[in-house]
mmCIF entry with sequence, helices, sheets and N, C-alpha, C, O atoms, coordinates in Angstrom:
data_MODEL
# 
_entry.id   MODEL 
# 
_entity.id                         1 
_entity.type                       polymer 
_entity.pdbx_number_of_molecules   1 
# 
_entity_poly.entity_id                      1 
_entity_poly.type                           'polypeptide(L)' 
_entity_poly.nstd_linkage                   no 
_entity_poly.nstd_monomer                   no 
_entity_poly.pdbx_seq_one_letter_code       MIGALSISPLPSGVLVARYVRGGEVRTGSFA 
_entity_poly.pdbx_seq_one_letter_code_can   MIGALSISPLPSGVLVARYVRGGEVRTGSFA 
_entity_poly.pdbx_strand_id                 A 
# 
loop_
_entity_poly_seq.entity_id 
_entity_poly_seq.num 
_entity_poly_seq.mon_id 
_entity_poly_seq.hetero 
1 1  MET n 
1 2  ILE n 
1 3  GLY n 
1 4  ALA n 
1 5  LEU n 
1 6  SER n 
1 7  ILE n 
1 8  SER n 
1 9  PRO n 
1 10 LEU n 
1 11 PRO n 
1 12 SER n 
1 13 GLY n 
1 14 VAL n 
1 15 LEU n 
1 16 VAL n 
1 17 ALA n 
1 18 ARG n 
1 19 TYR n 
1 20 VAL n 
1 21 ARG n 
1 22 GLY n 
1 23 GLY n 
1 24 GLU n 
1 25 VAL n 
1 26 ARG n 
1 27 THR n 
1 28 GLY n 
1 29 SER n 
1 30 PHE n 
1 31 ALA n 
# 
_struct_asym.id          A 
_struct_asym.entity_id   1 
# 
_struct_sheet.id               AA1 
_struct_sheet.type             ? 
_struct_sheet.number_strands   3 
_struct_sheet.details          ? 
# 
loop_
_struct_sheet_order.sheet_id 
_struct_sheet_order.range_id_1 
_struct_sheet_order.range_id_2 
_struct_sheet_order.offset 
_struct_sheet_order.sense 
AA1 1 2 ? anti-parallel 
AA1 2 3 ? anti-parallel 
# 
loop_
_struct_sheet_range.sheet_id 
_struct_sheet_range.id 
_struct_sheet_range.beg_label_comp_id 
_struct_sheet_range.beg_label_asym_id 
_struct_sheet_range.beg_label_seq_id 
_struct_sheet_range.pdbx_beg_PDB_ins_code 
_struct_sheet_range.end_label_comp_id 
_struct_sheet_range.end_label_asym_id 
_struct_sheet_range.end_label_seq_id 
_struct_sheet_range.pdbx_end_PDB_ins_code 
_struct_sheet_range.beg_auth_comp_id 
_struct_sheet_range.beg_auth_asym_id 
_struct_sheet_range.beg_auth_seq_id 
_struct_sheet_range.end_auth_comp_id 
_struct_sheet_range.end_auth_asym_id 
_struct_sheet_range.end_auth_seq_id 
AA1 1 ALA A 4  ? PRO A 9  ? ALA A 4  PRO A 9  
AA1 2 LEU A 15 ? ARG A 21 ? LEU A 15 ARG A 21 
AA1 3 GLU A 24 ? PHE A 30 ? GLU A 24 PHE A 30 
# 
loop_
_atom_site.group_PDB 
_atom_site.id 
_atom_site.type_symbol 
_atom_site.label_atom_id 
_atom_site.label_alt_id 
_atom_site.label_comp_id 
_atom_site.label_asym_id 
_atom_site.label_entity_id 
_atom_site.label_seq_id 
_atom_site.pdbx_PDB_ins_code 
_atom_site.Cartn_x 
_atom_site.Cartn_y 
_atom_site.Cartn_z 
_atom_site.occupancy 
_atom_site.B_iso_or_equiv 
_atom_site.pdbx_formal_charge 
_atom_site.auth_seq_id 
_atom_site.auth_comp_id 
_atom_site.auth_asym_id 
_atom_site.auth_atom_id 
_atom_site.pdbx_PDB_model_num 
ATOM 1   N N  . MET A 1 1  ? -7.710 -12.453 1.238  1.00 0.00 ? 1  MET A N  1 
ATOM 2   C CA . MET A 1 1  ? -6.658 -11.929 0.354  1.00 0.00 ? 1  MET A CA 1 
ATOM 3   C C  . MET A 1 1  ? -5.331 -12.568 0.690  1.00 0.00 ? 1  MET A C  1 
ATOM 4   O O  . MET A 1 1  ? -4.940 -12.651 1.854  1.00 0.00 ? 1  MET A O  1 
ATOM 5   N N  . ILE A 1 2  ? -4.645 -13.018 -0.343 1.00 0.00 ? 2  ILE A N  1 
ATOM 6   C CA . ILE A 1 2  ? -3.346 -13.662 -0.122 1.00 0.00 ? 2  ILE A CA 1 
ATOM 7   C C  . ILE A 1 2  ? -2.233 -12.645 -0.325 1.00 0.00 ? 2  ILE A C  1 
ATOM 8   O O  . ILE A 1 2  ? -2.131 -12.026 -1.384 1.00 0.00 ? 2  ILE A O  1 
ATOM 9   N N  . GLY A 1 3  ? -1.394 -12.475 0.704  1.00 0.00 ? 3  GLY A N  1 
ATOM 10  C CA . GLY A 1 3  ? -0.311 -11.514 0.593  1.00 0.00 ? 3  GLY A CA 1 
ATOM 11  C C  . GLY A 1 3  ? -0.240 -10.662 1.836  1.00 0.00 ? 3  GLY A C  1 
ATOM 12  O O  . GLY A 1 3  ? -0.890 -10.954 2.839  1.00 0.00 ? 3  GLY A O  1 
ATOM 13  N N  . ALA A 1 4  ? 0.556  -9.603  1.770  1.00 0.00 ? 4  ALA A N  1 
ATOM 14  C CA . ALA A 1 4  ? 0.726  -8.726  2.928  1.00 0.00 ? 4  ALA A CA 1 
ATOM 15  C C  . ALA A 1 4  ? 0.219  -7.332  2.623  1.00 0.00 ? 4  ALA A C  1 
ATOM 16  O O  . ALA A 1 4  ? 0.421  -6.809  1.527  1.00 0.00 ? 4  ALA A O  1 
ATOM 17  N N  . LEU A 1 5  ? -0.441 -6.737  3.600  1.00 0.00 ? 5  LEU A N  1 
ATOM 18  C CA . LEU A 1 5  ? -0.970 -5.387  3.412  1.00 0.00 ? 5  LEU A CA 1 
ATOM 19  C C  . LEU A 1 5  ? -0.263 -4.426  4.370  1.00 0.00 ? 5  LEU A C  1 
ATOM 20  O O  . LEU A 1 5  ? -0.285 -4.605  5.587  1.00 0.00 ? 5  LEU A O  1 
ATOM 21  N N  . SER A 1 6  ? 0.362  -3.409  3.787  1.00 0.00 ? 6  SER A N  1 
ATOM 22  C CA . SER A 1 6  ? 1.059  -2.448  4.612  1.00 0.00 ? 6  SER A CA 1 
ATOM 23  C C  . SER A 1 6  ? 0.636  -1.035  4.286  1.00 0.00 ? 6  SER A C  1 
ATOM 24  O O  . SER A 1 6  ? 0.732  -0.607  3.136  1.00 0.00 ? 6  SER A O  1 
ATOM 25  N N  . ILE A 1 7  ? 0.169  -0.304  5.283  1.00 0.00 ? 7  ILE A N  1 
ATOM 26  C CA . ILE A 1 7  ? -0.266 1.082   5.055  1.00 0.00 ? 7  ILE A CA 1 
ATOM 27  C C  . ILE A 1 7  ? 0.661  2.037   5.808  1.00 0.00 ? 7  ILE A C  1 
ATOM 28  O O  . ILE A 1 7  ? 0.805  1.956   7.027  1.00 0.00 ? 7  ILE A O  1 
ATOM 29  N N  . SER A 1 8  ? 1.284  2.939   5.055  1.00 0.00 ? 8  SER A N  1 
ATOM 30  C CA . SER A 1 8  ? 2.214  3.877   5.696  1.00 0.00 ? 8  SER A CA 1 
ATOM 31  C C  . SER A 1 8  ? 1.796  5.321   5.412  1.00 0.00 ? 8  SER A C  1 
ATOM 32  O O  . SER A 1 8  ? 1.634  5.704   4.253  1.00 0.00 ? 8  SER A O  1 
ATOM 33  N N  . PRO A 1 9  ? 1.622  6.118   6.464  1.00 0.00 ? 9  PRO A N  1 
ATOM 34  C CA . PRO A 1 9  ? 1.251  7.526   6.324  1.00 0.00 ? 9  PRO A CA 1 
ATOM 35  C C  . PRO A 1 9  ? 2.451  8.372   5.893  1.00 0.00 ? 9  PRO A C  1 
ATOM 36  O O  . PRO A 1 9  ? 3.536  8.226   6.455  1.00 0.00 ? 9  PRO A O  1 
ATOM 37  N N  . LEU A 1 10 ? 2.275  9.239   4.921  1.00 0.00 ? 10 LEU A N  1 
ATOM 38  C CA . LEU A 1 10 ? 3.353  10.112  4.463  1.00 0.00 ? 10 LEU A CA 1 
ATOM 39  C C  . LEU A 1 10 ? 3.240  11.468  5.124  1.00 0.00 ? 10 LEU A C  1 
ATOM 40  O O  . LEU A 1 10 ? 2.150  11.866  5.536  1.00 0.00 ? 10 LEU A O  1 
ATOM 41  N N  . PRO A 1 11 ? 4.358  12.190  5.234  1.00 0.00 ? 11 PRO A N  1 
ATOM 42  C CA . PRO A 1 11 ? 4.398  13.520  5.839  1.00 0.00 ? 11 PRO A CA 1 
ATOM 43  C C  . PRO A 1 11 ? 3.394  14.457  5.192  1.00 0.00 ? 11 PRO A C  1 
ATOM 44  O O  . PRO A 1 11 ? 2.923  15.402  5.825  1.00 0.00 ? 11 PRO A O  1 
ATOM 45  N N  . SER A 1 12 ? 3.064  14.197  3.920  1.00 0.00 ? 12 SER A N  1 
ATOM 46  C CA . SER A 1 12 ? 2.142  15.053  3.176  1.00 0.00 ? 12 SER A CA 1 
ATOM 47  C C  . SER A 1 12 ? 0.687  14.742  3.560  1.00 0.00 ? 12 SER A C  1 
ATOM 48  O O  . SER A 1 12 ? -0.249 15.416  3.128  1.00 0.00 ? 12 SER A O  1 
ATOM 49  N N  . GLY A 1 13 ? 0.532  13.704  4.381  1.00 0.00 ? 13 GLY A N  1 
ATOM 50  C CA . GLY A 1 13 ? -0.811 13.353  4.834  1.00 0.00 ? 13 GLY A CA 1 
ATOM 51  C C  . GLY A 1 13 ? -1.498 12.396  3.887  1.00 0.00 ? 13 GLY A C  1 
ATOM 52  O O  . GLY A 1 13 ? -2.707 12.183  3.981  1.00 0.00 ? 13 GLY A O  1 
ATOM 53  N N  . VAL A 1 14 ? -0.733 11.817  2.972  1.00 0.00 ? 14 VAL A N  1 
ATOM 54  C CA . VAL A 1 14 ? -1.312 10.880  2.002  1.00 0.00 ? 14 VAL A CA 1 
ATOM 55  C C  . VAL A 1 14 ? -0.998 9.446   2.431  1.00 0.00 ? 14 VAL A C  1 
ATOM 56  O O  . VAL A 1 14 ? 0.142  9.112   2.756  1.00 0.00 ? 14 VAL A O  1 
ATOM 57  N N  . LEU A 1 15 ? -2.027 8.617   2.423  1.00 0.00 ? 15 LEU A N  1 
ATOM 58  C CA . LEU A 1 15 ? -1.798 7.223   2.811  1.00 0.00 ? 15 LEU A CA 1 
ATOM 59  C C  . LEU A 1 15 ? -1.419 6.396   1.594  1.00 0.00 ? 15 LEU A C  1 
ATOM 60  O O  . LEU A 1 15 ? -2.089 6.421   0.562  1.00 0.00 ? 15 LEU A O  1 
ATOM 61  N N  . VAL A 1 16 ? -0.327 5.664   1.746  1.00 0.00 ? 16 VAL A N  1 
ATOM 62  C CA . VAL A 1 16 ? 0.106  4.805   0.628  1.00 0.00 ? 16 VAL A CA 1 
ATOM 63  C C  . VAL A 1 16 ? -0.101 3.347   1.015  1.00 0.00 ? 16 VAL A C  1 
ATOM 64  O O  . VAL A 1 16 ? 0.509  2.849   1.961  1.00 0.00 ? 16 VAL A O  1 
ATOM 65  N N  . ALA A 1 17 ? -0.958 2.681   0.280  1.00 0.00 ? 17 ALA A N  1 
ATOM 66  C CA . ALA A 1 17 ? -1.236 1.264   0.583  1.00 0.00 ? 17 ALA A CA 1 
ATOM 67  C C  . ALA A 1 17 ? -0.488 0.397   -0.413 1.00 0.00 ? 17 ALA A C  1 
ATOM 68  O O  . ALA A 1 17 ? -0.648 0.529   -1.626 1.00 0.00 ? 17 ALA A O  1 
ATOM 69  N N  . ARG A 1 18 ? 0.325  -0.486  0.124  1.00 0.00 ? 18 ARG A N  1 
ATOM 70  C CA . ARG A 1 18 ? 1.088  -1.393  -0.752 1.00 0.00 ? 18 ARG A CA 1 
ATOM 71  C C  . ARG A 1 18 ? 0.555  -2.814  -0.618 1.00 0.00 ? 18 ARG A C  1 
ATOM 72  O O  . ARG A 1 18 ? 0.546  -3.394  0.468  1.00 0.00 ? 18 ARG A O  1 
ATOM 73  N N  . TYR A 1 19 ? 0.111  -3.359  -1.749 1.00 0.00 ? 19 TYR A N  1 
ATOM 74  C CA . TYR A 1 19 ? -0.417 -4.725  -1.738 1.00 0.00 ? 19 TYR A CA 1 
ATOM 75  C C  . TYR A 1 19 ? 0.581  -5.676  -2.390 1.00 0.00 ? 19 TYR A C  1 
ATOM 76  O O  . TYR A 1 19 ? 0.924  -5.536  -3.564 1.00 0.00 ? 19 TYR A O  1 
ATOM 77  N N  . VAL A 1 20 ? 1.041  -6.649  -1.598 1.00 0.00 ? 20 VAL A N  1 
ATOM 78  C CA . VAL A 1 20 ? 1.971  -7.634  -2.134 1.00 0.00 ? 20 VAL A CA 1 
ATOM 79  C C  . VAL A 1 20 ? 1.235  -8.953  -2.315 1.00 0.00 ? 20 VAL A C  1 
ATOM 80  O O  . VAL A 1 20 ? 0.860  -9.603  -1.339 1.00 0.00 ? 20 VAL A O  1 
ATOM 81  N N  . ARG A 1 21 ? 1.033  -9.338  -3.550 1.00 0.00 ? 21 ARG A N  1 
ATOM 82  C CA . ARG A 1 21 ? 0.281  -10.569 -3.826 1.00 0.00 ? 21 ARG A CA 1 
ATOM 83  C C  . ARG A 1 21 ? 0.929  -11.349 -4.961 1.00 0.00 ? 21 ARG A C  1 
ATOM 84  O O  . ARG A 1 21 ? 1.032  -10.859 -6.085 1.00 0.00 ? 21 ARG A O  1 
ATOM 85  N N  . GLY A 1 22 ? 1.359  -12.553 -4.658 1.00 0.00 ? 22 GLY A N  1 
ATOM 86  C CA . GLY A 1 22 ? 1.944  -13.402 -5.667 1.00 0.00 ? 22 GLY A CA 1 
ATOM 87  C C  . GLY A 1 22 ? 3.183  -12.775 -6.285 1.00 0.00 ? 22 GLY A C  1 
ATOM 88  O O  . GLY A 1 22 ? 3.500  -13.034 -7.447 1.00 0.00 ? 22 GLY A O  1 
ATOM 89  N N  . GLY A 1 23 ? 3.885  -11.953 -5.515 1.00 0.00 ? 23 GLY A N  1 
ATOM 90  C CA . GLY A 1 23 ? 5.098  -11.302 -6.035 1.00 0.00 ? 23 GLY A CA 1 
ATOM 91  C C  . GLY A 1 23 ? 4.751  -10.032 -6.795 1.00 0.00 ? 23 GLY A C  1 
ATOM 92  O O  . GLY A 1 23 ? 5.625  -9.356  -7.338 1.00 0.00 ? 23 GLY A O  1 
ATOM 93  N N  . GLU A 1 24 ? 3.464  -9.719  -6.825 1.00 0.00 ? 24 GLU A N  1 
ATOM 94  C CA . GLU A 1 24 ? 3.027  -8.492  -7.518 1.00 0.00 ? 24 GLU A CA 1 
ATOM 95  C C  . GLU A 1 24 ? 2.831  -7.362  -6.506 1.00 0.00 ? 24 GLU A C  1 
ATOM 96  O O  . GLU A 1 24 ? 2.116  -7.523  -5.517 1.00 0.00 ? 24 GLU A O  1 
ATOM 97  N N  . VAL A 1 25 ? 3.463  -6.235  -6.759 1.00 0.00 ? 25 VAL A N  1 
ATOM 98  C CA . VAL A 1 25 ? 3.344  -5.101  -5.834 1.00 0.00 ? 25 VAL A CA 1 
ATOM 99  C C  . VAL A 1 25 ? 2.530  -3.984  -6.444 1.00 0.00 ? 25 VAL A C  1 
ATOM 100 O O  . VAL A 1 25 ? 2.849  -3.484  -7.523 1.00 0.00 ? 25 VAL A O  1 
ATOM 101 N N  . ARG A 1 26 ? 1.466  -3.591  -5.742 1.00 0.00 ? 26 ARG A N  1 
ATOM 102 C CA . ARG A 1 26 ? 0.645  -2.494  -6.230 1.00 0.00 ? 26 ARG A CA 1 
ATOM 103 C C  . ARG A 1 26 ? 0.669  -1.353  -5.225 1.00 0.00 ? 26 ARG A C  1 
ATOM 104 O O  . ARG A 1 26 ? 0.488  -1.569  -4.027 1.00 0.00 ? 26 ARG A O  1 
ATOM 105 N N  . THR A 1 27 ? 0.890  -0.144  -5.712 1.00 0.00 ? 27 THR A N  1 
ATOM 106 C CA . THR A 1 27 ? 0.932  1.024   -4.829 1.00 0.00 ? 27 THR A CA 1 
ATOM 107 C C  . THR A 1 27 ? -0.206 1.963   -5.168 1.00 0.00 ? 27 THR A C  1 
ATOM 108 O O  . THR A 1 27 ? -0.343 2.394   -6.313 1.00 0.00 ? 27 THR A O  1 
ATOM 109 N N  . GLY A 1 28 ? -1.030 2.284   -4.169 1.00 0.00 ? 28 GLY A N  1 
ATOM 110 C CA . GLY A 1 28 ? -2.157 3.180   -4.397 1.00 0.00 ? 28 GLY A CA 1 
ATOM 111 C C  . GLY A 1 28 ? -2.113 4.346   -3.413 1.00 0.00 ? 28 GLY A C  1 
ATOM 112 O O  . GLY A 1 28 ? -1.750 4.179   -2.249 1.00 0.00 ? 28 GLY A O  1 
ATOM 113 N N  . SER A 1 29 ? -2.486 5.524   -3.897 1.00 0.00 ? 29 SER A N  1 
ATOM 114 C CA . SER A 1 29 ? -2.489 6.693   -3.031 1.00 0.00 ? 29 SER A CA 1 
ATOM 115 C C  . SER A 1 29 ? -3.917 7.141   -2.746 1.00 0.00 ? 29 SER A C  1 
ATOM 116 O O  . SER A 1 29 ? -4.727 7.295   -3.660 1.00 0.00 ? 29 SER A O  1 
ATOM 117 N N  . PHE A 1 30 ? -4.214 7.349   -1.459 1.00 0.00 ? 30 PHE A N  1 
ATOM 118 C CA . PHE A 1 30 ? -5.552 7.782   -1.083 1.00 0.00 ? 30 PHE A CA 1 
ATOM 119 C C  . PHE A 1 30 ? -5.477 9.107   -0.339 1.00 0.00 ? 30 PHE A C  1 
ATOM 120 O O  . PHE A 1 30 ? -4.690 9.245   0.597  1.00 0.00 ? 30 PHE A O  1 
ATOM 121 N N  . ALA A 1 31 ? -6.288 10.083  -0.743 1.00 0.00 ? 31 ALA A N  1 
ATOM 122 C CA . ALA A 1 31 ? -6.254 11.405  -0.114 1.00 0.00 ? 31 ALA A CA 1 
ATOM 123 C C  . ALA A 1 31 ? -6.953 11.331  1.246  1.00 0.00 ? 31 ALA A C  1 
ATOM 124 O O  . ALA A 1 31 ? -7.040 12.336  1.951  1.00 0.00 ? 31 ALA A O  1 
# 
């Protein structure tokens, strides 16, 4: 995968994964 992967835990206990690829940013929430 080309880009940077950053996973940050939120106080609510939800993990937010941010995918940065080719200048495109995708945010996904996983319970």
